N, CA, C and O atoms as a GROMACS GRO file, in nm:
protein
  392
    1MET      N    1  -1.084  -2.942  -0.155
    1MET     CA    2  -1.042  -2.961  -0.290
    1MET      C    3  -0.914  -3.044  -0.293
    1MET      O    4  -0.819  -3.015  -0.220
    2THR      N    5  -0.912  -3.146  -0.375
    2THR     CA    6  -0.794  -3.231  -0.385
    2THR      C    7  -0.712  -3.194  -0.509
    2THR      O    8  -0.762  -3.134  -0.604
    3ARG      N    9  -0.584  -3.230  -0.503
    3ARG     CA   10  -0.497  -3.209  -0.618
    3ARG      C   11  -0.389  -3.316  -0.620
    3ARG      O   12  -0.368  -3.390  -0.524
    4SER      N   13  -0.321  -3.322  -0.732
    4SER     CA   14  -0.217  -3.422  -0.756
    4SER      C   15  -0.088  -3.383  -0.685
    4SER      O   16  -0.062  -3.266  -0.659
    5LEU      N   17  -0.007  -3.484  -0.654
    5LEU     CA   18   0.124  -3.462  -0.593
    5LEU      C   19   0.236  -3.460  -0.697
    5LEU      O   20   0.353  -3.446  -0.661
    6ASP      N   21   0.203  -3.474  -0.823
    6ASP     CA   22   0.303  -3.485  -0.929
    6ASP      C   23   0.402  -3.369  -0.934
    6ASP      O   24   0.519  -3.390  -0.966
    7ALA      N   25   0.358  -3.251  -0.904
    7ALA     CA   26   0.443  -3.133  -0.922
    7ALA      C   27   0.537  -3.106  -0.804
    7ALA      O   28   0.621  -3.017  -0.812
    8PHE      N   29   0.525  -3.182  -0.697
    8PHE     CA   30   0.608  -3.156  -0.580
    8PHE      C   31   0.749  -3.209  -0.600
    8PHE      O   32   0.768  -3.318  -0.653
    9PRO      N   33   0.849  -3.131  -0.557
    9PRO     CA   34   0.989  -3.172  -0.574
    9PRO      C   35   1.030  -3.278  -0.472
    9PRO      O   36   0.954  -3.315  -0.383
   10ASN      N   37   1.152  -3.326  -0.487
   10ASN     CA   38   1.206  -3.433  -0.404
   10ASN      C   39   1.203  -3.400  -0.255
   10ASN      O   40   1.178  -3.489  -0.173
   11GLU      N   41   1.227  -3.274  -0.218
   11GLU     CA   42   1.229  -3.240  -0.075
   11GLU      C   43   1.092  -3.249  -0.010
   11GLU      O   44   1.082  -3.255   0.112
   12PHE      N   45   0.986  -3.251  -0.089
   12PHE     CA   46   0.852  -3.275  -0.035
   12PHE      C   47   0.838  -3.421   0.007
   12PHE      O   48   0.764  -3.452   0.101
   13TRP      N   49   0.906  -3.509  -0.062
   13TRP     CA   50   0.893  -3.653  -0.040
   13TRP      C   51   0.988  -3.708   0.067
   13TRP      O   52   0.947  -3.790   0.149
   14TYR      N   53   1.112  -3.663   0.066
   14TYR     CA   54   1.215  -3.726   0.149
   14TYR      C   55   1.281  -3.628   0.243
   14TYR      O   56   1.292  -3.508   0.215
   15VAL      N   57   1.326  -3.681   0.357
   15VAL     CA   58   1.405  -3.603   0.452
   15VAL      C   59   1.536  -3.567   0.383
   15VAL      O   60   1.604  -3.654   0.328
   16GLN      N   61   1.571  -3.441   0.386
   16GLN     CA   62   1.690  -3.395   0.315
   16GLN      C   63   1.816  -3.399   0.400
   16GLN      O   64   1.926  -3.414   0.345
   17ASN      N   65   1.804  -3.387   0.529
   17ASN     CA   66   1.922  -3.383   0.616
   17ASN      C   67   1.911  -3.489   0.724
   17ASN      O   68   1.814  -3.493   0.799
   18TRP      N   69   2.011  -3.574   0.730
   18TRP     CA   70   2.019  -3.676   0.834
   18TRP      C   71   2.128  -3.636   0.931
   18TRP      O   72   2.225  -3.576   0.886
   19PRO      N   73   2.120  -3.664   1.056
   19PRO     CA   74   2.014  -3.740   1.120
   19PRO      C   75   1.884  -3.660   1.125
   19PRO      O   76   1.882  -3.537   1.123
   20LEU      N   77   1.777  -3.735   1.133
   20LEU     CA   78   1.644  -3.677   1.135
   20LEU      C   79   1.626  -3.593   1.261
   20LEU      O   80   1.654  -3.640   1.372
   21LYS      N   81   1.581  -3.471   1.244
   21LYS     CA   82   1.546  -3.386   1.357
   21LYS      C   83   1.395  -3.391   1.371
   21LYS      O   84   1.323  -3.372   1.273
   22TRP      N   85   1.347  -3.416   1.491
   22TRP     CA   86   1.203  -3.425   1.513
   22TRP      C   87   1.138  -3.291   1.485
   22TRP      O   88   1.194  -3.186   1.516
   23SER      N   89   1.022  -3.296   1.427
   23SER     CA   90   0.957  -3.177   1.375
   23SER      C   91   0.862  -3.108   1.473
   23SER      O   92   0.800  -3.008   1.438
   24ASP      N   93   0.850  -3.159   1.594
   24ASP     CA   94   0.754  -3.104   1.691
   24ASP      C   95   0.613  -3.100   1.635
   24ASP      O   96   0.538  -3.004   1.657
   25GLY      N   97   0.578  -3.206   1.562
   25GLY     CA   98   0.442  -3.217   1.510
   25GLY      C   99   0.418  -3.148   1.377
   25GLY      O  100   0.304  -3.142   1.332
   26LYS      N  101   0.522  -3.096   1.314
   26LYS     CA  102   0.507  -3.030   1.185
   26LYS      C  103   0.609  -3.085   1.085
   26LYS      O  104   0.703  -3.015   1.047
   27PRO      N  105   0.590  -3.208   1.042
   27PRO     CA  106   0.685  -3.268   0.946
   27PRO      C  107   0.682  -3.195   0.812
   27PRO      O  108   0.576  -3.152   0.766
   28THR      N  109   0.798  -3.181   0.751
   28THR     CA  110   0.810  -3.106   0.627
   28THR      C  111   0.824  -3.195   0.504
   28THR      O  112   0.840  -3.145   0.393
   29SER      N  113   0.819  -3.326   0.522
   29SER     CA  114   0.822  -3.419   0.408
   29SER      C  115   0.731  -3.538   0.439
   29SER      O  116   0.697  -3.565   0.555
   30VAL      N  117   0.693  -3.608   0.335
   30VAL     CA  118   0.610  -3.728   0.350
   30VAL      C  119   0.685  -3.831   0.434
   30VAL      O  120   0.627  -3.891   0.525
   31GLN      N  121   0.810  -3.853   0.404
   31GLN     CA  122   0.890  -3.951   0.477
   31GLN      C  123   0.897  -3.916   0.626
   31GLN      O  124   0.880  -4.004   0.710
   32GLN      N  125   0.920  -3.791   0.658
   32GLN     CA  126   0.928  -3.749   0.798
   32GLN      C  127   0.794  -3.770   0.868
   32GLN      O  128   0.790  -3.815   0.983
   33ALA      N  129   0.684  -3.736   0.801
   33ALA     CA  130   0.552  -3.755   0.861
   33ALA      C  131   0.528  -3.902   0.894
   33ALA      O  132   0.472  -3.934   1.000
   34LEU      N  133   0.569  -3.990   0.806
   34LEU     CA  134   0.551  -4.133   0.831
   34LEU      C  135   0.643  -4.183   0.941
   34LEU      O  136   0.602  -4.262   1.026
   35LEU      N  137   0.768  -4.136   0.941
   35LEU     CA  138   0.863  -4.179   1.044
   35LEU      C  139   0.822  -4.134   1.183
   35LEU      O  140   0.854  -4.200   1.282
   36GLU      N  141   0.751  -4.023   1.191
   36GLU     CA  142   0.710  -3.969   1.321
   36GLU      C  143   0.574  -4.019   1.369
   36GLU      O  144   0.530  -3.981   1.478
   37MET      N  145   0.509  -4.102   1.291
   37MET     CA  146   0.378  -4.154   1.335
   37MET      C  147   0.396  -4.239   1.460
   37MET      O  148   0.489  -4.318   1.471
   38GLY      N  149   0.306  -4.222   1.551
   38GLY     CA  150   0.307  -4.305   1.671
   38GLY      C  151   0.252  -4.444   1.641
   38GLY      O  152   0.182  -4.464   1.541
   39GLU      N  153   0.283  -4.537   1.726
   39GLU     CA  154   0.235  -4.675   1.706
   39GLU      C  155   0.084  -4.681   1.700
   39GLU      O  156   0.028  -4.764   1.628
   40ASN      N  157   0.015  -4.595   1.775
   40ASN     CA  158  -0.132  -4.598   1.777
   40ASN      C  159  -0.192  -4.552   1.644
   40ASN      O  160  -0.308  -4.579   1.616
   41GLU      N  161  -0.113  -4.484   1.561
   41GLU     CA  162  -0.157  -4.447   1.426
   41GLU      C  163  -0.103  -4.544   1.322
   41GLU      O  164  -0.175  -4.588   1.232
   42TRP      N  165   0.025  -4.578   1.336
   42TRP     CA  166   0.094  -4.660   1.236
   42TRP      C  167   0.032  -4.799   1.223
   42TRP      O  168  -0.005  -4.840   1.113
   43PHE      N  169   0.020  -4.871   1.332
   43PHE     CA  170  -0.024  -5.011   1.324
   43PHE      C  171  -0.168  -5.028   1.275
   43PHE      O  172  -0.192  -5.117   1.194
   44PRO      N  173  -0.265  -4.947   1.319
   44PRO     CA  174  -0.399  -4.961   1.260
   44PRO      C  175  -0.400  -4.932   1.110
   44PRO      O  176  -0.470  -4.999   1.034
   45MET      N  177  -0.323  -4.831   1.068
   45MET     CA  178  -0.316  -4.798   0.926
   45MET      C  179  -0.256  -4.914   0.847
   45MET      O  180  -0.309  -4.953   0.743
   46ILE      N  181  -0.147  -4.970   0.896
   46ILE     CA  182  -0.080  -5.081   0.827
   46ILE      C  183  -0.170  -5.204   0.825
   46ILE      O  184  -0.181  -5.271   0.722
   47ASP      N  185  -0.235  -5.233   0.936
   47ASP     CA  186  -0.325  -5.350   0.940
   47ASP      C  187  -0.438  -5.337   0.838
   47ASP      O  188  -0.479  -5.436   0.779
   48TYR      N  189  -0.487  -5.216   0.818
   48TYR     CA  190  -0.596  -5.194   0.724
   48TYR      C  191  -0.547  -5.193   0.579
   48TYR      O  192  -0.607  -5.257   0.493
   49LEU      N  193  -0.440  -5.121   0.552
   49LEU     CA  194  -0.395  -5.102   0.415
   49LEU      C  195  -0.312  -5.217   0.360
   49LEU      O  196  -0.307  -5.238   0.239
   50PHE      N  197  -0.247  -5.292   0.448
   50PHE     CA  198  -0.162  -5.403   0.407
   50PHE      C  199  -0.208  -5.529   0.478
   50PHE      O  200  -0.128  -5.596   0.544
   51GLU      N  201  -0.335  -5.561   0.465
   51GLU     CA  202  -0.393  -5.670   0.544
   51GLU      C  203  -0.331  -5.807   0.515
   51GLU      O  204  -0.341  -5.897   0.598
   52ASP      N  205  -0.267  -5.824   0.400
   52ASP     CA  206  -0.204  -5.952   0.368
   52ASP      C  207  -0.063  -5.966   0.422
   52ASP      O  208   0.002  -6.069   0.403
   53TYR      N  209  -0.013  -5.862   0.492
   53TYR     CA  210   0.123  -5.862   0.544
   53TYR      C  211   0.120  -5.842   0.695
   53TYR      O  212   0.022  -5.792   0.750
   54THR      N  213   0.228  -5.881   0.761
   54THR     CA  214   0.238  -5.852   0.903
   54THR      C  215   0.283  -5.708   0.919
   54THR      O  216   0.360  -5.657   0.837
   55ALA      N  217   0.237  -5.643   1.021
   55ALA     CA  218   0.268  -5.501   1.043
   55ALA      C  219   0.418  -5.478   1.055
   55ALA      O  220   0.469  -5.374   1.012
   56ASP      N  221   0.489  -5.574   1.112
   56ASP     CA  222   0.634  -5.560   1.128
   56ASP      C  223   0.708  -5.570   0.996
   56ASP      O  224   0.823  -5.528   0.985
   57GLY      N  225   0.643  -5.626   0.894
   57GLY     CA  226   0.707  -5.643   0.765
   57GLY      C  227   0.688  -5.528   0.669
   57GLY      O  228   0.746  -5.528   0.560
   58VAL      N  229   0.609  -5.427   0.707
   58VAL     CA  230   0.582  -5.312   0.622
   58VAL      C  231   0.671  -5.196   0.665
   58VAL      O  232   0.680  -5.164   0.784
   59THR      N  233   0.738  -5.134   0.568
   59THR     CA  234   0.829  -5.024   0.597
   59THR      C  235   0.771  -4.890   0.553
   59THR      O  236   0.669  -4.885   0.484
   60VAL      N  237   0.836  -4.784   0.594
   60VAL     CA  238   0.798  -4.649   0.551
   60VAL      C  239   0.805  -4.640   0.399
   60VAL      O  240   0.719  -4.578   0.337
   61ASP      N  241   0.905  -4.703   0.340
   61ASP     CA  242   0.917  -4.702   0.194
   61ASP      C  243   0.798  -4.769   0.127
   61ASP      O  244   0.752  -4.724   0.022
   62ASP      N  245   0.746  -4.877   0.186
   62ASP     CA  246   0.627  -4.944   0.132
   62ASP      C  247   0.508  -4.849   0.133
   62ASP      O  248   0.431  -4.844   0.037
   63VAL      N  249   0.492  -4.775   0.241
   63VAL     CA  250   0.380  -4.681   0.252
   63VAL      C  251   0.400  -4.565   0.154
   63VAL      O  252   0.303  -4.516   0.096
   64MET      N  253   0.524  -4.522   0.136
   64MET     CA  254   0.549  -4.413   0.041
   64MET      C  255   0.512  -4.453  -0.102
   64MET      O  256   0.466  -4.370  -0.180
   65VAL      N  257   0.532  -4.579  -0.136
   65VAL     CA  258   0.490  -4.628  -0.268
   65VAL      C  259   0.339  -4.611  -0.282
   65VAL      O  260   0.290  -4.568  -0.386
   66LEU      N  261   0.266  -4.647  -0.177
   66LEU     CA  262   0.121  -4.634  -0.179
   66LEU      C  263   0.079  -4.486  -0.190
   66LEU      O  264  -0.014  -4.455  -0.264
   67VAL      N  265   0.147  -4.397  -0.119
   67VAL     CA  266   0.117  -4.254  -0.126
   67VAL      C  267   0.140  -4.203  -0.268
   67VAL      O  268   0.058  -4.127  -0.320
   68ARG      N  269   0.249  -4.245  -0.331
   68ARG     CA  270   0.278  -4.202  -0.469
   68ARG      C  271   0.171  -4.254  -0.566
   68ARG      O  272   0.131  -4.183  -0.659
   69GLU      N  273   0.125  -4.376  -0.545
   69GLU     CA  274   0.020  -4.432  -0.630
   69GLU      C  275  -0.112  -4.358  -0.609
   69GLU      O  276  -0.186  -4.334  -0.705
   70THR      N  277  -0.142  -4.322  -0.485
   70THR     CA  278  -0.264  -4.250  -0.453
   70THR      C  279  -0.259  -4.110  -0.513
   70THR      O  280  -0.359  -4.062  -0.568
   71ASN      N  281  -0.144  -4.043  -0.503
   71ASN     CA  282  -0.116  -3.918  -0.573
   71ASN      C  283  -0.219  -3.808  -0.546
   71ASN      O  284  -0.263  -3.739  -0.638
   72THR      N  285  -0.257  -3.791  -0.419
   72THR     CA  286  -0.361  -3.694  -0.386
   72THR      C  287  -0.329  -3.622  -0.255
   72THR      O  288  -0.279  -3.681  -0.160
   73CYS      N  289  -0.359  -3.492  -0.254
   73CYS     CA  290  -0.351  -3.417  -0.130
   73CYS      C  291  -0.463  -3.314  -0.127
   73CYS      O  292  -0.524  -3.284  -0.230
   74GLU      N  293  -0.488  -3.263  -0.010
   74GLU     CA  294  -0.586  -3.155   0.011
   74GLU      C  295  -0.512  -3.038   0.072
   74GLU      O  296  -0.419  -3.055   0.151
   75GLY      N  297  -0.555  -2.919   0.036
   75GLY     CA  298  -0.497  -2.799   0.093
   75GLY      C  299  -0.421  -2.720  -0.012
   75GLY      O  300  -0.367  -2.776  -0.107
   76LEU      N  301  -0.419  -2.592   0.008
   76LEU     CA  302  -0.351  -2.505  -0.088
   76LEU      C  303  -0.235  -2.429  -0.025
   76LEU      O  304  -0.153  -2.370  -0.096
   77ASN      N  305  -0.228  -2.430   0.105
   77ASN     CA  306  -0.122  -2.358   0.174
   77ASN      C  307  -0.014  -2.455   0.218
   77ASN      O  308  -0.002  -2.564   0.162
   78SER      N  309   0.064  -2.416   0.315
   78SER     CA  310   0.175  -2.501   0.358
   78SER      C  311   0.131  -2.622   0.439
   78SER      O  312   0.210  -2.714   0.459
   79GLU      N  313   0.009  -2.625   0.487
   79GLU     CA  314  -0.040  -2.740   0.563
   79GLU      C  315  -0.124  -2.828   0.470
   79GLU      O  316  -0.236  -2.792   0.433
   80LEU      N  317  -0.068  -2.942   0.432
   80LEU     CA  318  -0.133  -3.031   0.336
   80LEU      C  319  -0.173  -3.162   0.401
   80LEU      O  320  -0.097  -3.218   0.482
   81ASP      N  321  -0.289  -3.212   0.367
   81ASP     CA  322  -0.330  -3.346   0.406
   81ASP      C  323  -0.300  -3.437   0.288
   81ASP      O  324  -0.367  -3.430   0.185
   82VAL      N  325  -0.201  -3.522   0.304
   82VAL     CA  326  -0.159  -3.613   0.198
   82VAL      C  327  -0.230  -3.746   0.219
   82VAL      O  328  -0.223  -3.807   0.326
   83TRP      N  329  -0.300  -3.791   0.114
   83TRP     CA  330  -0.375  -3.915   0.123
   83TRP      C  331  -0.280  -4.034   0.111
   83TRP      O  332  -0.196  -4.039   0.022
   84VAL      N  333  -0.296  -4.130   0.202
   84VAL     CA  334  -0.218  -4.253   0.195
   84VAL      C  335  -0.292  -4.355   0.109
   84VAL      O  336  -0.229  -4.431   0.035
   85ASP      N  337  -0.423  -4.358   0.119
   85ASP     CA  338  -0.502  -4.454   0.041
   85ASP      C  339  -0.599  -4.379  -0.050
   85ASP      O  340  -0.625  -4.260  -0.030
   86GLU      N  341  -0.650  -4.447  -0.149
   86GLU     CA  342  -0.734  -4.385  -0.251
   86GLU      C  343  -0.864  -4.327  -0.198
   86GLU      O  344  -0.917  -4.232  -0.255
   87SER      N  345  -0.917  -4.382  -0.092
   87SER     CA  346  -1.043  -4.331  -0.037
   87SER      C  347  -1.021  -4.214   0.059
   87SER      O  348  -1.117  -4.149   0.100
   88GLY      N  349  -0.896  -4.188   0.094
   88GLY     CA  350  -0.868  -4.077   0.185
   88GLY      C  351  -0.899  -4.109   0.331
   88GLY      O  352  -0.910  -4.018   0.414
   89ASP      N  353  -0.914  -4.237   0.361
   89ASP     CA  354  -0.939  -4.276   0.500
   89ASP      C  355  -0.817  -4.249   0.589
   89ASP      O  356  -0.830  -4.217   0.707
   90TYR      N  357  -0.699  -4.263   0.530
   90TYR     CA  358  -0.575  -4.239   0.604
   90TYR      C  359  -0.501  -4.125   0.536
   90TYR      O  360  -0.474  -4.128   0.416
   91LYS      N  361  -0.468  -4.025   0.616
   91LYS     CA  362  -0.399  -3.906   0.566
   91LYS      C  363  -0.286  -3.870   0.664
   91LYS      O  364  -0.291  -3.903   0.782
   92ILE      N  365  -0.187  -3.804   0.610
   92ILE     CA  366  -0.080  -3.751   0.694
   92ILE      C  367  -0.068  -3.602   0.665
   92ILE      O  368  -0.091  -3.558   0.552
   93LYS      N  369  -0.032  -3.527   0.766
   93LYS     CA  370  -0.010  -3.383   0.749
   93LYS      C  371   0.136  -3.358   0.714
   93LYS      O  372   0.227  -3.411   0.778
   94VAL      N  373   0.155  -3.277   0.611
   94VAL     CA  374   0.290  -3.233   0.574
   94VAL      C  375   0.286  -3.082   0.566
   94VAL      O  376   0.199  -3.024   0.501
   95TYR      N  377   0.380  -3.020   0.633
   95TYR     CA  378   0.391  -2.874   0.636
   95TYR      C  379   0.502  -2.835   0.538
   95TYR      O  380   0.620  -2.836   0.571
   96TYR      N  381   0.460  -2.802   0.419
   96TYR     CA  382   0.554  -2.776   0.312
   96TYR      C  383   0.530  -2.637   0.256
   96TYR      O  384   0.419  -2.604   0.213
   97ASP      N  385   0.634  -2.557   0.258
   97ASP     CA  386   0.624  -2.420   0.207
   97ASP      C  387   0.717  -2.407   0.088
   97ASP      O  388   0.839  -2.408   0.104
   98ARG      N  389   0.660  -2.394  -0.028
   98ARG     CA  390   0.741  -2.384  -0.150
   98ARG      C  391   0.821  -2.258  -0.151
   98ARG      O  392   0.895  -2.232  -0.246
   0.00000   0.00000   0.00000
């Protein structure tokens, strides 16, 4: 079941405390999940979703704009699959506990 991301607060979207502490595979914000993506995930996603741009020219902020436009996640508990694109081909896991 999918739902909108509209109701999530700012801490769901952005890292609240800098410097960034690595999450050991359980990022607690969209920004952290994107920052922690490995090159083997990041570059194929960028090549597919931003085909008119070079992969080096796309930032985490650019992808976050796309996530906000897509505005969809799956899951009802603290482990959410956040859709990056409208078809749900690319998703990131965010571990968010309200």
